N, C-alpha and C positions, 0 to 999 in steps of 0.2 A: 747277479740276480738272487741266486741261491742265500749268497751271504747275506744281503738284504733282508731275505725273507726270515733267515735265522735270527737276524738281531732282532726284528719285528715280534718273533715270538718267544724272545727271552725275558726273563726276570730277572731285573737287577735290584740292587740294595734297596733302592727306593719303594719298588714294587712289593718287595718281602716285608717291610717294615709296615707299610700301609695296609696290606693284605691282613697281616696278623692282627694288628691293632683292631680295625674294622670287625674282623671276625669275633674279638674279645668284645668290644665296647658295642654292644647291641642293646637288647632289652635290659640286660642286667644292671646297668646303671642307674636305672630307673626306681627299681626296687631294692638294690643292695643296703642302703643306708637303714631301710626298715627292717631288714633281714638281720642285720648283725647288732643291731641296737636292741632287740630282743631277746638277746642272749648275753650281753655284756651290761657292764654298770657306767652310767654317765657317758662319756664320750670315749671310752676305751676301745670302742670298734676299730679306731685306726690302728692298733696293733694288729688285729687280725688280717687288716688290708696289706700290711707290709710283710706279714708271715705269708699268707697266701701267696704275694706276688714272689717271695723268694722261692715258694715250691714251683709256682708256674716256669721262673726262669731256670731253675734245674731240669725241669723236664724239657724245655725250649733248647737248652745244651744238648741234652742227650737224643731228640729228636733230630736236631741239626747235624749232630755227629753221625747218626744213622744216615740222614739223606745225604750226607757230604760224601759218604762212601759209593754212593751210587748216583752220580750227575745225569739228569736227564732221564731218570727211571721212576716211575710211580711206584707206590706201595704194593702193588700187584705183581709189577715185575721184580721187584726187589725179593719179596717173599717166595716168587720162583726161582729165584737163583739160590737164596739162602737154605731154603727148604724143598718143597715140591709145588707142584701146580695145585694140588688138591688142598694144601694150607693157605696157598693164596687166594684160592676160591673162599675158604672158610672166612680167613679175614677179612677179604673184602665186601663179604656178605653182612658181616657183623659190623663194619664200619657205615654200609648202607641202610642197616637198621637203625643204628645210633642218629644218623643224620636225617634219615626219614622221622622219627619221633621228633627231632630236634625241630624241623620245619614246622611240623604239626602243631607243636608247641608254641612256637613263635607266632604261627598265623592266628591261633587262638587268642593269644597275649596281645597282639596287635588288634585285633578285632575288638578287644575288652577295654583297652585303653582310649582307643580313637572313639568308641561309643561313649565313653565316660567325659572325654574332653573336648570333643569336635562335633560328632553327628550323633546326639543324644536320642533322636527319633528314629534313627536307623536301626535295624536288626543286624546283631552282632554276625549273624551266618551271611548276610549279604555282605558285609566288610570284610569278613575273612575270606569267602569265595573271591571278591573282587581283588582283593589282595593276592591271592594264590594265581589268578590268571595273569597279573601282571609280572610274578615271578616266573610262569612259565613262559611268558613272552621274552623275558629276559634271558631265560636259561636257552631258550632256542640258538642264540647265538654261539661263539667260539668262546674258549675257557678263558683263553689269554684276554679278551676283551672285558669280561667281566674282573679279572684281576686289575686290568688298567683302569677299570672305571674307578676303582679306591682311590688312585693316585689324584684323580678329578673329584671327588667328593668329599673324601675324607678331611682334607685341610678346611674344607667349608664346614663341615659338621664341627669341627674342633674349633673354628673361629666362632660359632653361634654359641657353643656351650660355655666359652670364655666370656663372650657378651653377657650371657645369662648370669654369670657368677659376677663379673665387674657392676652389672647395674643394681646388684644385691648387696653391694659391699657397704652401702649406708645402714642396713639394717644388722650389722655385726654387733655382737655383744659376747665379747671373749670370754665372760665369765660363766658363760653355758658350758665351758669345755670342762669347768671345775665341778668335783673333784676327779683327779687323773689318777689311774692305777689302782683303782678299786676292784675290778674285777679278777676273781678267782681263776685258776688255770683251767679249770672245766669249762667256764663260760668263754675264756678267750680261745679255746681248743673248738668248741662248737662254732664260734663266730668264724674262726680260720676255714672251717671245713664248707662254710657258706661261701667265704671269699674264693677259697679255692675253685669251686664250681663256677665262680663267674669269670675266672681266667681260662675256662675250656674254649679254645678255638686254633691254639698255636699248630694242633695237629692237623690242620688243613695243608700244610705243607708237604705232608705225606704223599698229596696226590698232585698238587701243582709243583712238585719237585721235576715233573718233567718237563718245565720251562726253566729250570736252574741249570743251564748249562757249564756253569764256571762255579765251581764247589767254593771257590774264594767267599769271604766273609759271609756265608749263610748263618752261620752259628752266632756272630755278633748281629747281624741284620735281625735275627728272629727274637733275639735279647732285646733290642731296642724296640722292637715290635711289642714286647710284654711291658716295658718301661713305660710307655705311653699311657698304658689303661692303668698301671700303678700309681701313675701321676694324678690322672684325672679322679680315678676312685677316691684316692685319699683328699685331694683338692673339695671333690663334690661332699665326700663325707663330713669334712670339718665345714663347709658352707653351710649345707641343711641344720646342721646341730648348733652352731653359733646363731643362726637365725630364727630358728624354730624352736631348740630345745630338743632334748632326748624322748621326752615325755611325749610331744606332739610328733617327732620322728616314728616313735614305736607306733603310735595309734593311726599313721597315713601311710597306706600302701604305696602311693607313687611319690615320695619327697620332693624329686626332683621336678616333677611333673607342677608340682604346688607351688615349688620355687618359681617357676616359670610364669605362674599366675600372679607374683606379688610383684612383678617387674612394672617399673613405670617409667618409660623412655622419656627422657629428655624433649621437649618440643612435641611432644604426644605425634612422634613419626608413627609408630605402632600404637594403635588403641588397645589390640589385644595382642601381646608379644608371644603369649603360649601358643596362638593359632602359629605364628611363624616358626618358633620353635620345633612344633610339634612336625609340621611340615617338613622341614630339614631333618629331622629326626628321624621321619619315615622314609626319607632317604637311605639313611644309614641303615636303619634295619631291612631296606630292599637289599644293600649290596651284603649284607651280612646273610641273608636267608638265601640269596640267588646264589651264592657262593657254596652254601651248605647243599641245596638242591642238586647242583651241578656236581657236587662230589658224589651224591648219592646215585645220580645216573652214571658216573664215570665208575664207582665201585661196582654196580650192578652190569653195567655194559661190559667190565674186564671180564667177567664171569659167563654172561651170554652174550657172546660177540656177536652173533647174527642178528640179534635184535635190533633196529635202528633206535636213534636216541627218542624220534619224535613218538615211535611207539610205545617204548618205555615211560614216556611223560604222560600219554594218553593213560596207561595203565595206573601210574602212579598216584595222579592228581586227586580223583575222587578218594582213593584209599587215606592220603594225607588228609583232605578235608573232611573226612569222617573220624579220623583218627583224633584230630582237633577239637571235637565237638563232643567227644566220651566225657571228658570232665564236666560235671555240672554244676559246680560251686568255685568261688576263688580256693577254697581250701583244697577240694580236689585237683584245682590247676596247680597248687603248689606242690600237693604229693607228685603229680605228674611230672613235674619239673625235676623233682629229687630223683625220681627214677631214672631219668633221662640222664641226668647229672652223674650220678654212679656209674651207669652203664658206660657214659663217656670216659669217666676216670679209668676204668677196667680197660677198655676198648682202645682208647685214643692215648691214654698215658701208661699205663702199667705194661700192657703188652709191646708195645716198642722198646721200652726198657729192658725188659726181660730178652727181646730180641737182638737187640744191641749186645746185651751182656752173652747170650750164646755166639753170636759173630766173634766177639773177643775169645771165648773159650775155644771156637774151633781155631782161630789164628794162632792162639796159645801151643795147642796140640800140634798144629803143622809145623810150628818152630821147634818143639821137641823132637 
């Protein structure tokens, strides 16, 4: 019985791949083409997608190597063992702050795009509050159930995205990719910075490592979880450029959403394919944000162990909702997103890399 329970609570390679991929491919794929086209010339944004993906793969390897050393332990337990409980508390609270802000931004973004394309007469605040309540309901369950949910929904999301691209293949104009390699180094680096932000999410395994009881193939699974977003970012960018052209993409906030509006399904099975697309995409965003909110609760709960999960949830929900309302315009929302991304790079990528370096140095000193 105990062995069966252990297996049910364990993450395999498939769960790791889908968990990492779904955490990355969230809201970013809707805005990424617009973001990188503004800093590059012609279709050169694809270069930044590959460069940013390379950086993300390196980080995935570093984080994978770190958690492989501590199978079955989350980041708080790892930090307590490597350093001390005080540092572990500080590190966990930093992560909690990052994911707290991440969820607040995502809720605001979901309400904005939902109002724009689905419910144009419904206030954004009501849409955001409804989505937050759904997240609260989802996170009330076990963490491993949320992880397993990715295995169920992520293939559906990818299938719908593939259909979206397939139905638009008739609008291809390859000449819109030309000329190529016209962007200067500064433009490519600015675009790479933006694409790197879009690959944030692999660090989720620092917390869900508690369910990885076998350290074999952790790194390779995390890398595969990065390769899927690289592929879909790349293909999506090429599609929106060859169909709309860089000038239209540069002036369209959500190019992928506009691509969904262009779909004409043979036989008129779906009169409005974009409605179907957004319903499925909201499921993907739910999976992404419910894991982020779950990690926020795990990080805070590791520090304040006497507080129950439901108590923490009741305390956090109003703060998350209010934080999401602070940006008063799309421009301020972009700035808010950039701040969160910089915070994520420092806390979720740079600090784990430094910690792995410290562990390596300590091991080297012991051998001497």
